[in-house]
N, C-alpha and C positions, 0 to 999 in steps of 0.2 A: 683610591683606597688605602689608607694607611694600614701596612703589614708590620712594620718594625718602629721604635722608638729609640733615639740615642740621646744620652744626657751629657751635659757638660759635668764637670766634677766640683770644681770650687765655685763657692756662692752658688751652686744648684742642687747638688746633692748634700753638701755640707757647708756650714757657715765659716768662711775662711779663718777669720781671727777669733773666732771662738776659744780658742786654745790660749788667747791670751790671758784672761782672767784667772784661768788655772795656773798660769805661769806665775803669776803675781801671787796668787795665794799660797804657793810653795817658795815664795821669796826669790823667784828667778828674774833675770833680767828677760826683756821682751825679746821675741825671735831675731829681731834685726841687730839688737845690741849683743846678743849671744853670738850671733855668727861673726861680728865685728872682733868681739872678745877672742872667741877661738882662733881667727885669722892673725890677731895681734900678738897673742900668746906665743903661737907657733913661730912667727917671724922674729919677734925679739928674741926669742930662745936661741936663736943662731944668728942674729944680725942685733947686736946690742946698739950699733950705731943708728939704726933706724928707729925715727921718733914715732910715738903714736899718732901725732898729726899727720905725718907722712903715710902711715898704713891707714888712717882715716880717709885721706885723700884717695889712695888706690883702691880701697873699698868702694867709695863711691864711683870712681872710674870704672870697676868692674860691674856695678849695678847699672850704670848710665850704658855700658856697652851691651849687657844683656838685654836691656830694655829697648834699645834702638833694633837689635836683632829679632825681638819678639814683635814689637809693634810695628817696625816698618819693614823688616825682611821677611817675617812670618816663619820664623824658626827658633826653638829655645836651647841655647847653649847648655851643655850639662852643668853641673855643680863644680865638677872639675875644671870644665873650661872656663867656667865664669871666674874661679878663684885664680886661675892661671893668668887672666888680664892684669889682677892686682898684683902678681909677681913681675909680670913684664912691666907694668907701669913703674915699679919700684926698681926695675932692671936687676934683678936678683933670680939665681936659678930656684928650682923648687926644693923645700927644705926637706929633711927626713920624715918629719911627721904630716906631710901633706896629704897622704891619702886617708890618715886618720882624721884630720880636719873634715875633709870631704864627706866621710862617711858620718859623722857627728852632726854635719849639716842636714845631710840627706835623711837622717833618721830622726829629726827633731820632732817634724808633727807625727811622727808614727809612736814615739815614746810618749808625747802627750798628744793626744788627738783632738782634732776640731770635733765640734758636735755635729751630728747629721741632722737633717731637717725633719721637723715633726711630721710624722705620718709617712715617712718614706718609705719604712719597711711594709707597710700593709698596701701602700699604692703600688709598689713593684711587684709586690706578692698577686695583687690583682691582675695589673696589666700583663704579666709574664704568662698568665694562663690564655692571654688571646694574641699578644703580640711578641715578637722578637725584641729583645733588649740589647742595647750596647752603649757604650761610653766613647765619646769623643772629647778629649781634654787636653789642654795644655798642662805641661809641667813646668813648674817655676822652681822651686827648691826640692820636692819631694817627686823622685823619680816614679816612672810607672809601677815598679815593683813595689813601691812603698804604699802607692795608691791601692794597689789590690790587697796588700795587706790591712789597710783600714777597711776596706770594703768586705773583706772576710771576717774581720772581728766585729764588724756590725751585722754579719749574718746575711748580706745581701750579694755577695759575689756570684753565689750560684744563679741569680737572676740573668746575669749578663751573658749572652752567647759570644760575644767578640768586644774588645777593648782596643781603642787607638789613642796611645799616648805621643806626644810630640817629641818626646825624647827618644823614643823608639823607632818613629817614623822618619824623623829628620826635618820635619815641617809642624807648622802650627797653624789654627784656625786663623783666618778664614781660607786658606789654600784649598783648592778642591781636592787635592790627593788626600787628605785626612778623612774627608767625607766619602770619598770613593773607596779607600781602604775599609771603612766601616760597611759601605755597601756590599763590597765583595765578600767581607767576613762574614755578614749576616747572611747574604746570599738572597738580598731583596733589592730591588731596583731604586735607585735614588728618590724617583718621584712617589715611591710609596712608603717614605721614611718621614717621620717629624722627628726633629731635633729640638730639645728642650735645653735653654741656657739663658744666661744673664747678661749678655753683653751683645748689644746690637751690632756691632761691627763683625764679631767672630761667629755669634750664634743666631744671627737673623741675616744679615747680609750674605754669608758665606752659604748657608742652605739654600737660601732663595735664587742666588745666581745658578744653583745646580737643578733647580726645579722640586726642590723638598719643600715640606711643610716646616713651619718655625714656629715654635711657642715660646714667648719671652717668659722667663721666671722672674718674679719680683719677691718671692718668700722670703730672702735674706736681705737685698738691696734692691731699691728700684732705681734703675739706671736710665730712667726717661721713657717708662712706659707709656706715656702721654703722645710720643712721637714715635712709636715703633712702627715697623712695617711689617712686624710678625702676623700669621693668621690668626692668634690668640694670646692673651695674657693669662698667666697661671700665678695666682697668689700663694695658693698652699697645696700640697700634694692630696689634700682631701678632694680638691676639685679636678685634679688632672685626669683621671678615668673618665668622668663626664665630658671635659673638655676633648677628649679625643673622640669619643663617641658622637660628639655633635659636629666634629669637622669630618667625620666620615659619612656623616649624612647629608653633606652639602654636595 
């Protein structure tokens, strides 16, 4: 019997890159371009001998190192750690404005937020009346505190009894500890939790290995629902309460 539901955040509660058109409408660079520009401006301000090409290579190295940690080692280095990889690549010490660059990157998606999925507020309000709700999400550029700000601005933070973010736990999906932390925080056994997310390796394989229920969400992107091992596929939040109810009937 499902007693609690946990949600991924990116491309599950929100459409990850839906802020890009907003940035373009304001005449801003893309998020990736802006991050590189922030780093380049800071470094060249103090190291005029370092070329833009060298900084671009360092930026790529930092991103590649992060992605290896995330996808292979299953933890997400903080923004500060990621950017330090670039400095190490260039063999220079941290520059005076490093902390400001970190802060600007961390707050970028809070300042110009992505769009939440259609119907998410109504679905969560309905589900919260019957189930405990939580979040289990990896953090890439926006840390857990920023995601909480986005949830609060959307008016849905109150529905979540417990949140587990990879930057705060030191591990990312599909490592068992992130789901175990959610179980402990919600006070519900893993076998009675359904997890909703958009990635097979993170949001399906991880929960299934722990005896949880898994719901594959395709409302933003369909990353292979035709081959999913999940207990159910959810295309929209309007369908989610009914899907949970049907799973509880089995």
